[in-house]
C-alpha positions in Angstrom: 25.7 54.7 -108.8 24.9 55.2 -112.0 23.5 58.9 -112.4 20.8 59.9 -115.0 21.9 62.7 -117.4 21.0 66.0 -116.0 18.6 68.0 -117.8 18.4 70.9 -120.3 16.0 72.9 -121.8 13.7 71.7 -124.1 13.7 68.4 -122.4 10.3 66.7 -121.2 9.6 66.1 -117.4 6.2 63.7 -116.9 3.4 64.2 -113.9 2.3 60.4 -112.5 0.9 59.5 -109.9 1.9 57.0 -108.4 0.0 57.1 -105.4 -3.3 59.7 -104.2 -5.5 60.9 -106.4 -4.6 64.4 -107.4 -6.6 66.9 -109.7 -5.5 68.9 -112.9 -5.5 72.0 -111.2 -3.8 71.1 -108.1 -0.2 70.5 -110.3 -0.5 74.4 -111.6 2.0 76.0 -110.5 4.3 73.0 -110.7 3.4 73.3 -114.7 3.9 77.2 -114.8 7.6 76.2 -112.7 8.3 73.6 -116.0 7.7 76.1 -118.5 9.8 78.5 -116.6 12.3 76.7 -116.4 12.2 75.8 -120.1 11.1 72.4 -120.0 8.2 70.5 -121.4 5.3 69.6 -119.5 3.6 65.9 -120.5 0.7 64.8 -117.7 0.9 61.7 -117.0 -3.0 60.0 -117.4 -3.0 58.9 -113.4 -3.8 62.9 -113.5 -7.4 63.6 -112.5 -7.8 59.8 -112.4 -10.1 58.8 -109.4 -10.4 54.9 -107.4 -11.4 55.1 -104.2 -8.3 57.7 -102.2 -6.1 56.0 -105.3 -5.6 58.5 -108.2 -6.2 55.0 -110.6 -6.2 51.2 -109.7 -3.2 49.8 -109.6 -3.0 48.4 -113.1 -4.0 52.5 -114.2 -1.1 54.0 -112.0 1.4 50.8 -113.3 0.6 51.0 -116.3 1.1 55.4 -117.0 4.6 55.5 -114.4 5.3 52.2 -117.1 4.8 54.2 -119.9 7.0 57.2 -118.9 9.4 54.9 -118.0 10.0 53.4 -121.5 9.9 56.9 -123.0 12.9 57.2 -124.1 11.7 61.8 -124.5 11.3 61.1 -121.0 13.4 63.0 -119.0 12.6 63.0 -115.6 9.9 61.5 -113.8 7.9 64.3 -111.6 6.2 62.4 -108.6 2.7 64.5 -108.6 1.7 63.6 -104.4 2.6 61.0 -102.1 -0.5 59.4 -99.7 0.1 55.6 -100.0 -0.4 53.8 -103.3 3.3 53.3 -104.5 4.3 49.9 -103.0 1.7 48.8 -104.5 2.7 49.2 -107.7 6.9 49.0 -107.5 6.6 45.2 -108.5 4.5 45.1 -110.8 7.3 47.1 -112.5 9.3 45.9 -115.8 12.7 47.9 -115.1 14.5 46.8 -118.1 14.3 49.6 -120.3 15.1 52.2 -116.8 17.8 50.6 -116.8 19.8 50.7 -119.9 17.9 54.2 -120.1 17.6 56.0 -116.8 15.9 58.6 -116.3 15.5 60.8 -113.0 12.6 59.8 -110.2 11.1 62.5 -108.6 9.1 63.1 -105.1 8.8 62.5 -101.6 7.5 60.7 -98.4 5.5 57.5 -99.8 7.5 58.1 -102.8 10.5 56.8 -100.6 9.4 52.9 -102.1 11.1 54.8 -105.6 13.7 55.9 -104.1 14.8 52.5 -101.9 14.2 49.7 -105.0 16.3 52.2 -107.8 18.6 52.6 -105.5 19.6 48.1 -104.9 19.9 49.0 -108.4 21.9 51.3 -109.0 20.4 54.2 -109.9 20.3 57.5 -108.6 17.5 59.2 -108.1 16.1 63.0 -106.6 14.2 63.2 -102.9 12.4 66.6 -103.5 9.7 68.4 -102.8 6.4 67.4 -105.3 3.6 68.6 -108.1 1.0 69.3 -105.1 3.1 71.7 -102.8 6.0 73.1 -104.7 4.7 76.2 -104.7 3.9 76.5 -101.4 7.5 76.2 -100.3 10.4 77.9 -99.6 12.3 79.3 -102.5 15.4 77.4 -101.9 13.2 74.3 -101.9 12.8 75.2 -105.2 15.1 75.5 -106.5 17.5 73.3 -105.1 15.6 71.0 -107.1 16.5 73.0 -110.0 19.8 72.8 -109.8 20.1 69.0 -108.9 18.4 68.6 -112.2 20.4 71.0 -114.5 23.7 69.5 -112.5 24.9 72.6 -110.6 27.6 72.5 -107.5 24.7 72.8 -104.5 26.4 72.7 -100.9 24.2 73.5 -97.7 24.8 74.3 -94.9 22.3 75.2 -92.3 22.6 76.3 -87.9 23.8 73.0 -85.7 21.2 72.1 -83.2 22.5 71.1 -79.2 21.4 68.6 -79.3 23.5 66.9 -82.8 26.2 64.4 -82.3 29.4 66.4 -83.9 31.7 64.9 -86.1 32.5 64.4 -90.0 31.0 61.3 -92.6 31.3 60.4 -95.9 28.6 57.7 -98.1 26.8 57.9 -100.1 23.3 59.7 -99.5 20.3 57.1 -98.7 16.7 57.2 -97.1 13.4 59.0 -97.7 9.9 58.5 -95.1 10.7 56.0 -91.9 7.6 55.1 -91.9 8.4 53.8 -96.1 12.1 52.5 -94.7 10.4 50.4 -91.9 7.0 49.4 -94.2 10.5 47.6 -96.5 12.1 46.0 -93.8 12.9 41.8 -95.0 12.1 42.9 -98.8 13.6 43.1 -101.9 12.8 47.1 -101.9 15.4 47.6 -98.2 18.4 49.2 -98.7 21.9 48.4 -97.3 22.9 51.0 -95.6 27.1 50.1 -94.6 29.3 52.8 -95.1 26.1 55.6 -96.2 24.3 58.3 -95.0 21.3 57.8 -94.1 18.0 60.2 -93.9 14.9 59.5 -92.6 11.7 62.1 -92.1 8.2 61.7 -91.1 4.6 63.2 -90.3 1.5 62.8 -88.6 2.7 59.5 -86.1 2.4 58.9 -82.6 5.8 58.9 -80.8 5.5 55.3 -79.7 5.3 54.7 -83.4 8.8 55.9 -84.2 10.2 54.5 -81.2 9.3 51.1 -83.2 10.3 51.6 -86.4 13.0 52.7 -85.4 14.3 49.9 -82.5 13.6 47.8 -86.1 15.6 49.5 -88.4 18.5 49.0 -85.6 17.3 44.9 -85.3 17.4 45.1 -89.1 21.0 46.4 -88.6 20.7 49.9 -89.9 23.3 51.5 -88.3 25.5 49.3 -87.3 27.8 50.2 -89.6 25.8 53.2 -90.7 28.8 56.4 -91.5 26.1 59.0 -90.7 22.2 60.1 -89.8 19.6 63.5 -91.1 16.8 63.9 -89.9 14.6 66.0 -91.7 11.1 67.7 -90.1 9.1 65.3 -87.5 6.2 67.4 -88.5 2.8 67.3 -86.2 4.2 64.2 -84.0 0.9 62.7 -81.1 1.4 61.9 -78.5 -1.2 59.6 -75.8 -3.3 60.0 -73.0 -0.6 58.4 -70.8 3.2 60.4 -72.5 5.7 57.9 -74.3 8.0 60.7 -71.9 9.7 60.9 -75.0 9.8 63.6 -78.4 11.3 62.4 -81.4 14.4 63.8 -81.5 15.1 62.4 -77.9 14.1 58.6 -78.9 16.1 58.9 -81.9 19.1 59.5 -79.6 18.5 56.7 -77.2 18.1 54.3 -80.2 21.4 55.3 -81.3 23.7 56.1 -77.9 25.6 53.1 -78.6 27.2 54.9 -82.5 29.7 56.9 -82.8 28.6 58.3 -86.2 27.5 62.3 -86.3 23.8 62.5 -86.0 22.0 66.2 -87.8 18.3 67.2 -86.5 16.9 69.9 -88.4 17.8 69.5 -91.5 15.0 71.2 -94.0 13.8 67.9 -95.3 10.6 66.5 -95.6 7.4 67.3 -94.8 8.4 70.7 -94.1 7.9 74.1 -96.7 11.8 74.7 -96.6 12.7 70.5 -98.5 15.8 70.3 -99.6 16.0 67.9 -102.9 19.2 65.8 -101.8 20.3 63.4 -105.3 19.6 59.8 -103.4 22.8 57.8 -103.9 25.7 60.9 -104.5 28.5 60.7 -102.4 28.4 63.4 -99.7 30.5 65.0 -97.1 28.8 66.1 -93.4 30.3 67.9 -91.6 28.7 69.0 -87.8 30.4 71.6 -85.9 29.1 72.8 -82.8 27.9 75.8 -84.7 27.0 74.3 -87.9 26.2 71.7 -90.9 27.6 71.9 -93.8 26.4 68.8 -96.6 28.7 68.8 -99.4 28.2 66.2 -102.7 31.8 65.1 -103.3 
């Protein structure tokens, strides 16, 4: 995988919205964070735009992202928020210049579209908190994004959940939001999971939806040659009046029970306050023990 150049003091970081609308007021804290990191914020034209629920029309959002992709002075593009909308513009982008001079794309949730699509180009991205919510997160969340952008060594060690499937594995880390991964199956943005470590997280879904999406990933071969599975926040899950009978963790364990790869639950990623940065496409080692889980970049 090709990693974009890590940023340095004085570099420009763009903020654009590829999905839901967002106001300039909502990114004030993120702008302050960029400045505190001795970087220069560049605010895209989609910040403050409104077209129904979106940050402008599809053309507005495409044009803004395209401009930042093609501007060689911009060293990273920080997507302002998720919601929905990135899938509507992904096939309208010209990534020819980006492939020659890649830069960091940062975000999570709906930004999984960009992570997956760009992964298939052989370029790394950063799954991390966004301008809309980074100030609400933990210090560790903010520091992990800083360290990822500046190329500092990162290692995560967390307590092990009792239902984890123990083991060790290595591979490129990929994935993101489960609903988005599910929505891209069968498209050119769908990811090849062979030999890789898949991360999934989701928010505000019914439990039977979680089962349906994972069944689809399984039928698409996502788990056949998977090296490991990391499960982040499964946040604000819902059940029907007639219970599905399993919680999100039990659904996942049931679906992957026939496979031997290790499984980690409660990893700090996703729609949670402690949303740690992960460099998508980077080679990592994952060690799942009874007492602890360790993720290291190789």
